[in-house]
C-alpha positions as CSV (number, residue, x, y, z in Angstrom):
1,X,-73.5,-81.0,8.0
2,X,-75.4,-79.8,11.1
3,X,-77.2,-76.4,10.7
4,X,-75.0,-73.7,12.2
5,X,-76.2,-71.7,15.2
6,X,-76.1,-68.5,13.2
7,X,-78.3,-69.9,10.4
8,X,-80.7,-71.6,12.9
9,X,-81.2,-68.3,14.6
10,X,-81.8,-66.4,11.4
11,X,-84.5,-68.9,10.3
12,X,-86.1,-68.5,13.7
13,X,-86.1,-64.7,13.6
14,X,-87.5,-64.7,10.1
15,X,-90.6,-66.6,11.5
16,X,-91.3,-64.0,14.2
17,X,-93.5,-61.0,13.6
18,X,-92.5,-57.5,14.6
19,X,-95.6,-55.6,15.7
20,X,-96.4,-51.9,15.9
21,X,-95.9,-52.2,19.7
22,X,-92.5,-53.7,19.2
23,X,-91.5,-50.8,16.9
24,X,-92.8,-48.3,19.5
25,X,-90.6,-50.0,22.1
26,X,-87.6,-49.7,19.7
27,X,-88.5,-46.0,19.3
28,X,-88.0,-45.5,23.1
29,X,-84.5,-46.9,22.8
30,X,-83.8,-44.6,19.8
31,X,-85.0,-41.6,21.8
32,X,-82.9,-42.6,24.8
33,X,-79.8,-43.0,22.5
34,X,-80.4,-39.7,20.8
35,X,-80.6,-38.0,24.2
36,X,-77.4,-39.6,25.3
37,X,-75.7,-38.6,22.0
38,X,-76.8,-35.0,22.3
39,X,-74.6,-34.4,25.4
40,X,-72.0,-37.0,24.4
41,X,-71.4,-34.7,21.4
42,X,-69.9,-32.2,23.7
43,X,-67.3,-34.6,25.1
44,X,-63.6,-34.8,24.5
45,X,-64.1,-38.1,22.6
46,X,-66.5,-36.3,20.3
47,X,-64.0,-33.6,19.6
48,X,-61.4,-36.2,18.7
49,X,-63.7,-37.8,16.2
50,X,-64.8,-34.4,14.8
51,X,-61.2,-33.5,14.3
52,X,-60.8,-36.7,12.2
53,X,-63.8,-35.8,10.1
54,X,-62.6,-32.3,9.6
55,X,-59.4,-33.6,8.1
56,X,-61.2,-35.8,5.6
57,X,-61.6,-34.7,2.0
58,X,-65.0,-33.4,0.9
59,X,-67.6,-35.9,-0.4
60,X,-70.7,-35.3,-2.5
61,X,-72.9,-37.5,-0.3
62,X,-74.1,-35.4,2.6
63,X,-77.3,-37.2,3.5
64,X,-75.9,-38.3,6.8
65,X,-75.2,-36.2,9.9
66,X,-73.3,-36.4,13.1
67,X,-76.2,-36.5,15.6
68,X,-77.0,-32.9,16.4
69,X,-74.0,-31.9,14.3
70,X,-72.9,-31.1,10.8
71,X,-73.6,-33.0,7.6
72,X,-70.9,-35.4,6.7
73,X,-70.0,-38.5,4.6
74,X,-72.0,-41.5,5.7
75,X,-68.9,-43.5,6.8
76,X,-67.8,-40.6,8.9
77,X,-71.2,-40.3,10.5
78,X,-71.0,-44.0,11.2
79,X,-67.8,-43.6,13.2
80,X,-68.7,-40.6,15.3
81,X,-72.3,-41.6,16.0
82,X,-71.0,-44.9,17.1
83,X,-68.7,-43.2,19.6
84,X,-71.2,-40.9,21.2
85,X,-74.0,-43.0,22.7
86,X,-72.1,-44.4,25.7
87,X,-70.0,-41.3,26.7
88,X,-72.4,-40.4,29.5
89,X,-72.8,-43.9,30.8
90,X,-76.5,-43.3,30.6
91,X,-77.4,-45.6,27.7
92,X,-79.6,-48.6,27.9
93,X,-78.3,-52.0,29.2
94,X,-79.3,-55.6,29.1
95,X,-78.5,-57.3,32.5
96,X,-78.0,-61.0,31.9
97,X,-75.9,-60.3,28.7
98,X,-74.0,-57.5,30.6
99,X,-73.9,-55.2,27.6
100,X,-75.3,-52.0,25.9
101,X,-77.0,-52.7,22.6
102,X,-78.0,-49.2,21.7
103,X,-74.7,-47.4,21.2
104,X,-73.7,-49.8,18.4
105,X,-76.9,-51.1,16.9
106,X,-78.8,-47.8,16.5
107,X,-76.1,-45.7,14.8
108,X,-75.5,-48.5,12.3
109,X,-79.2,-48.8,11.4
110,X,-79.7,-45.0,11.4
111,X,-76.8,-44.3,9.0
112,X,-77.9,-46.9,6.4
113,X,-81.6,-46.0,6.7
114,X,-80.6,-42.4,6.0
115,X,-78.2,-43.3,3.2
116,X,-80.9,-45.2,1.3
117,X,-83.9,-43.0,2.3
118,X,-85.6,-46.0,3.9
119,X,-88.9,-45.9,5.8
120,X,-89.2,-45.5,9.6
121,X,-90.7,-49.0,9.7
122,X,-87.6,-50.6,8.2
123,X,-85.3,-48.6,10.6
124,X,-87.2,-49.6,13.7
125,X,-87.5,-53.3,12.6
126,X,-83.7,-53.3,12.1
127,X,-83.2,-52.0,15.6
128,X,-85.4,-54.8,17.0
129,X,-83.4,-57.4,15.2
130,X,-80.0,-55.9,16.1
131,X,-80.9,-55.9,19.8
132,X,-82.1,-59.5,19.5
133,X,-78.9,-61.1,18.3
134,X,-76.7,-58.8,20.5
135,X,-78.5,-59.9,23.6
136,X,-78.6,-63.6,22.6
137,X,-74.8,-63.6,22.0
138,X,-74.1,-61.8,25.2
139,X,-76.2,-64.3,27.2
140,X,-74.7,-67.3,25.5
141,X,-71.0,-66.3,25.6
142,X,-70.8,-66.7,29.4
143,X,-69.5,-64.8,32.4
144,X,-65.9,-65.9,31.7
145,X,-65.8,-63.7,28.6
146,X,-66.8,-60.6,30.5
147,X,-63.7,-61.0,32.8
148,X,-61.4,-59.7,30.0
149,X,-63.7,-58.5,27.1
150,X,-66.0,-55.6,26.7
151,X,-69.2,-57.4,25.8
152,X,-70.7,-54.5,24.0
153,X,-67.8,-54.4,21.6
154,X,-67.8,-58.1,21.1
155,X,-71.5,-58.8,20.8
156,X,-73.1,-55.6,19.5
157,X,-71.0,-55.7,16.4
158,X,-73.1,-58.7,15.3
159,X,-76.2,-56.6,16.2
160,X,-75.1,-53.8,13.9
161,X,-74.4,-56.4,11.2
162,X,-77.9,-58.0,11.4
163,X,-79.6,-54.6,11.6
164,X,-77.8,-53.5,8.4
165,X,-78.4,-56.9,6.7
166,X,-82.1,-56.4,7.3
167,X,-82.1,-52.9,5.8
168,X,-80.1,-54.1,2.8
169,X,-82.5,-57.1,2.4
170,X,-79.8,-59.7,2.5
171,X,-80.7,-63.3,2.1
172,X,-80.2,-65.7,5.0
173,X,-77.0,-67.0,3.4
174,X,-75.7,-63.5,2.8
175,X,-76.5,-62.6,6.4
176,X,-74.6,-65.7,7.6
177,X,-71.6,-64.4,5.7
178,X,-71.9,-60.9,7.2
179,X,-72.2,-62.3,10.8
180,X,-69.4,-64.7,10.2
181,X,-67.0,-62.0,9.1
182,X,-67.8,-59.5,11.8
183,X,-67.6,-62.3,14.4
184,X,-64.2,-63.2,13.1
185,X,-62.9,-59.7,13.9
186,X,-64.7,-59.1,17.2
187,X,-63.1,-58.2,20.5
188,X,-62.4,-55.4,22.9
189,X,-60.2,-55.8,26.0
190,X,-61.1,-54.3,29.4
191,X,-57.5,-53.1,30.0
192,X,-58.9,-49.6,29.2
193,X,-60.6,-49.7,32.5
194,X,-57.3,-49.6,34.3
195,X,-56.1,-46.5,32.6
196,X,-57.3,-42.9,32.0
197,X,-58.2,-43.4,28.3
198,X,-61.1,-43.0,25.8
199,X,-60.8,-46.5,24.4
200,X,-64.5,-47.4,25.2
201,X,-65.6,-45.0,22.5
202,X,-63.2,-46.5,20.1
203,X,-64.6,-50.0,20.9
204,X,-68.2,-48.9,20.2
205,X,-67.3,-46.9,17.1
206,X,-65.3,-49.8,15.6
207,X,-68.1,-52.3,16.4
208,X,-70.5,-50.0,14.6
209,X,-68.3,-49.7,11.6
210,X,-67.3,-53.4,11.4
211,X,-70.9,-54.6,11.7
212,X,-72.1,-52.2,9.0
213,X,-69.3,-53.0,6.5
214,X,-69.7,-56.7,7.0
215,X,-73.3,-56.5,5.8
216,X,-72.4,-54.2,2.9
217,X,-69.6,-56.4,1.7
218,X,-71.7,-59.6,2.2
219,X,-74.3,-58.2,-0.2
220,X,-71.5,-57.7,-2.7
221,X,-70.3,-61.3,-2.4
222,X,-67.7,-61.4,0.5
223,X,-68.1,-64.8,2.1
224,X,-67.6,-65.5,5.8
225,X,-67.5,-68.5,8.2
226,X,-70.8,-70.0,9.0
227,X,-69.8,-71.7,12.2
228,X,-68.1,-68.6,13.7
229,X,-69.8,-69.2,17.1
230,X,-69.5,-73.0,17.7
231,X,-66.6,-73.9,15.4
232,X,-63.3,-75.3,16.9
233,X,-61.6,-71.9,16.5
234,X,-64.8,-69.8,16.8
235,X,-66.0,-67.3,19.3
236,X,-67.2,-69.7,22.0
237,X,-64.0,-71.7,22.1
238,X,-61.7,-68.8,21.7
239,X,-63.3,-66.2,24.0
240,X,-65.1,-68.2,26.7
241,X,-64.8,-71.1,29.1
242,X,-68.5,-71.3,30.0
243,X,-70.4,-70.6,26.7
244,X,-73.9,-72.0,26.4
245,X,-74.7,-72.5,22.7
246,X,-78.3,-73.5,23.3
247,X,-79.0,-70.1,24.8
248,X,-78.2,-68.4,21.5
249,X,-81.1,-70.1,19.7
250,X,-83.5,-70.6,22.6
251,X,-87.1,-69.6,21.6
252,X,-88.5,-66.5,23.3
253,X,-92.1,-65.3,23.6
254,X,-91.2,-61.7,23.1
255,X,-88.4,-59.7,21.4
256,X,-85.4,-59.4,23.8
257,X,-85.3,-55.6,23.7
258,X,-88.2,-55.7,26.2
259,X,-85.7,-57.2,28.7
260,X,-83.5,-54.1,28.5
261,X,-83.1,-51.5,31.3
262,X,-83.1,-47.8,31.0
263,X,-80.6,-45.9,33.2
264,X,-81.8,-43.0,35.3
265,X,-78.5,-42.1,36.8
266,X,-75.3,-40.8,35.0
267,X,-73.0,-43.7,36.2
268,X,-72.0,-47.2,35.3
269,X,-74.9,-49.5,35.8
270,X,-72.9,-51.6,38.3
271,X,-73.0,-48.5,40.6
272,X,-76.8,-48.1,40.3
273,X,-77.8,-50.8,42.8
274,X,-75.6,-49.1,45.4
275,X,-77.2,-45.7,44.5
276,X,-80.7,-47.2,44.9
277,X,-79.8,-48.8,48.2
278,X,-78.4,-45.7,49.8
279,X,-81.3,-43.6,48.5
280,X,-83.7,-46.1,50.1
281,X,-81.8,-46.0,53.4
282,X,-81.7,-42.2,53.5
283,X,-85.4,-42.0,52.8
284,X,-86.0,-43.6,56.2
285,X,-84.3,-40.9,58.1
286,X,-82.6,-37.6,57.7
287,X,-78.9,-37.8,58.4
288,X,-76.0,-35.4,58.7
289,X,-72.7,-36.5,57.3
290,X,-71.1,-35.8,60.6
291,X,-73.3,-38.5,62.2
292,X,-71.9,-41.3,59.9
293,X,-69.1,-43.6,61.1
294,X,-69.0,-45.8,57.9
295,X,-71.1,-47.1,55.0
296,X,-70.8,-50.6,53.7
297,X,-72.1,-51.5,50.3
298,X,-72.6,-55.2,49.8
299,X,-73.2,-56.2,46.2
300,X,-72.2,-58.7,43.4
301,X,-68.6,-59.4,42.3
302,X,-68.6,-57.4,39.0
303,X,-69.9,-54.3,40.8
304,X,-66.9,-54.5,43.1
305,X,-64.5,-55.4,40.2
306,X,-65.6,-52.4,38.0
307,X,-66.8,-49.8,40.6
308,X,-64.7,-50.2,43.8
309,X,-62.8,-47.0,43.2
310,X,-62.2,-44.8,46.2
311,X,-60.1,-42.2,44.6
312,X,-61.4,-41.4,41.0
313,X,-59.2,-38.9,39.2
314,X,-61.5,-38.2,36.1
315,X,-65.2,-37.7,35.4
316,X,-65.2,-41.1,33.7
317,X,-63.6,-42.8,36.7
318,X,-66.1,-41.1,39.0
319,X,-68.9,-42.8,37.0
320,X,-67.2,-46.1,37.8
321,X,-67.0,-45.4,41.5
322,X,-69.5,-46.6,44.0
323,X,-67.7,-44.6,46.6
324,X,-68.2,-41.4,44.6
325,X,-71.8,-42.2,43.8
326,X,-72.7,-42.7,47.5
327,X,-70.7,-39.6,48.6
328,X,-72.4,-37.4,46.1
329,X,-75.8,-38.5,47.3
330,X,-74.9,-37.8,50.9
331,X,-73.6,-34.4,49.8
332,X,-76.2,-33.3,47.3
333,X,-79.1,-35.8,47.0
334,X,-80.3,-37.6,43.9
335,X,-77.5,-38.0,41.3
336,X,-77.1,-35.3,38.7
337,X,-74.7,-34.9,35.8
338,X,-72.8,-32.1,37.7
339,X,-72.0,-34.4,40.6
340,X,-69.5,-36.3,38.4
341,X,-67.6,-33.2,37.0
342,X,-63.9,-33.3,37.8
343,X,-64.1,-30.1,39.8
344,X,-66.3,-31.9,42.3
345,X,-64.0,-34.9,42.8
346,X,-61.6,-33.5,45.4
347,X,-64.3,-32.1,47.6
348,X,-65.9,-35.5,48.2
349,X,-62.6,-37.3,49.2
350,X,-63.4,-37.4,52.9
351,X,-66.9,-38.7,52.4
352,X,-65.7,-41.3,49.9
353,X,-63.3,-42.6,52.5
354,X,-66.3,-43.6,54.6
355,X,-67.5,-46.1,52.0
356,X,-66.4,-49.6,51.5
357,X,-67.5,-52.2,48.9
358,X,-67.9,-55.9,49.6
359,X,-69.2,-59.0,47.7
360,X,-72.3,-60.6,49.1
361,X,-72.6,-64.2,48.0
362,X,-76.4,-64.2,48.1
363,X,-76.6,-61.1,45.8
364,X,-73.8,-62.6,43.6
365,X,-75.9,-65.8,43.2
366,X,-78.7,-63.7,41.6
367,X,-76.4,-61.9,39.2
368,X,-76.6,-61.1,36.3
369,X,-80.3,-61.7,36.2
370,X,-80.7,-59.2,39.1
371,X,-78.5,-56.3,39.9
372,X,-78.8,-55.9,43.6
373,X,-77.1,-54.3,46.6
374,X,-77.4,-53.8,50.4
375,X,-76.1,-50.8,52.3
376,X,-75.3,-50.6,56.0
377,X,-75.0,-47.0,57.3
378,X,-73.3,-47.2,60.7
379,X,-73.8,-44.1,62.9
380,X,-71.5,-42.8,65.6
381,X,-74.3,-43.2,68.0
382,X,-74.1,-47.0,67.5
383,X,-77.2,-47.2,65.4
384,X,-77.3,-48.6,61.9
385,X,-79.6,-48.0,58.9
386,X,-79.9,-50.8,56.4
387,X,-81.6,-51.1,53.0
388,X,-81.5,-53.7,50.2
389,X,-82.6,-53.7,46.6
390,X,-82.9,-56.8,44.4
391,X,-83.6,-54.9,41.2
392,X,-82.6,-51.4,40.2
393,X,-84.6,-48.5,39.0
394,X,-85.0,-48.7,35.3
395,X,-85.0,-52.6,35.2
396,X,-88.0,-54.4,33.8
397,X,-89.1,-55.2,37.3
398,X,-88.8,-51.5,38.3
399,X,-89.4,-49.7,35.0
400,X,-89.1,-46.0,34.3
401,X,-92.4,-44.6,33.0
402,X,-92.6,-43.3,29.5
403,X,-92.9,-39.8,30.9
404,X,-89.7,-40.4,33.0
405,X,-87.9,-41.5,29.9
406,X,-89.1,-38.4,28.1
407,X,-88.0,-36.2,31.0
408,X,-84.5,-37.8,30.9
409,X,-84.3,-37.0,27.2
410,X,-85.4,-33.5,27.8
411,X,-82.9,-33.0,30.5
412,X,-79.9,-34.3,28.4
413,X,-80.8,-32.4,25.3
414,X,-81.4,-29.2,27.2
415,X,-78.0,-29.6,28.8
416,X,-76.6,-30.1,25.3
417,X,-78.1,-26.8,24.2
418,X,-80.4,-28.3,21.6
419,X,-83.0,-25.9,20.4
420,X,-86.2,-26.2,22.6
421,X,-88.5,-26.6,19.6
422,X,-86.4,-29.5,18.3
423,X,-86.5,-31.1,21.7
424,X,-90.3,-30.8,21.9
425,X,-90.7,-32.3,18.4
426,X,-88.4,-35.2,19.1
427,X,-89.9,-36.1,22.4
428,X,-93.4,-35.8,21.1
429,X,-92.8,-37.7,17.8
430,X,-95.3,-40.3,16.9
431,X,-92.6,-42.7,15.6
432,X,-95.2,-44.7,13.7
433,X,-94.3,-46.8,10.7
434,X,-95.7,-44.0,8.5
435,X,-93.5,-41.4,9.9
436,X,-90.9,-40.2,7.4
437,X,-87.4,-40.9,8.7
438,X,-86.4,-37.6,7.0
439,X,-88.4,-35.8,9.7
440,X,-86.2,-37.3,12.4
441,X,-83.1,-36.5,10.4
442,X,-84.2,-32.9,10.1
443,X,-84.6,-32.6,13.9
444,X,-81.2,-34.1,14.7
445,X,-79.3,-31.8,12.4
446,X,-77.2,-29.1,14.1
447,X,-79.6,-26.6,15.7
């Protein structure tokens, strides 16, 4: 029988070397995730998960911790850490797969590495591998899947599974079983975007849990379908009308985590091109809001689908509103966390009403490989200011510097009231393969 896509990829990945530079890159993603979790830990979603943990019976295994929180049982840490990374909408993203690997892959790898006292090298290698399969699946599953399904929940569950499979030293056959089983239970519907709910955190938490448990159970002998991707009732046939199986196993010169973007602004990534475009336009000339007749944002279809929201009612909805992002910039300048607080929503209603969102077919043609936007600021004087961006700040073509990434981490952890000495040690960590993972654990305990 023909070699399955899953097994073909695993053989290919086994032949690739993970270098010190690759691990250093993975460490940047871990730092970014930790920073997002620090403030995510103060969210309503975090309170819900903490309430669940508080109701659970005591366990004797307290090696694991809620990030910047209390010690808890490892499975409880898995659930809550998996829920925290995406709360702020500031976590890393991969464009062409339209998903966020970090919030699912990293907490799974961290929990198992902590549980078994594994070296930093193993942990970072697992992150590299988890990102790899997550991104490959996201790219191969096609745009049609994203219309109804939350790609992070669907694809990153496999990333968590492979990361844990690496840490538990599963054989290729065992890893195939793990990936087959987690793939058989994958999903995550976008209906949550139409309602004021916390389901996205549930998606990520469950993807983290499912990926981890699939690898643990595969090591103990639980078999799973090898042809879960390309089989007649597998993921590609069930969840997509435009899947490209060859993309899943296509050779790559580098590890795919290098293709990821880091987010500088506290909003959905689909709003970022509009943010960059309006900031570029306003840099050309100082404007008073009273001078503006209207603002048109021309962008790709998914940006309109997910972020054309003129009247957000919650902080989360504001983060998925291009209108709010533009209005906040006009009112206060570069985006800040406070701009999205609920007490600031009503005051921007009039400015938001000036902003309209449109699909530009040329920009759409470049998506999802490029997240672009064009803004047209029409003035009451009859003049117009225009600006267009092809790529967005934080993308590989317009990367944040390491210092900018560290400053973002400092900002988020400071806002989360993490002890300054812990922040300094985390941001300045060497993250080398010789670094004891216990040092990181000690720094992310409750301050």
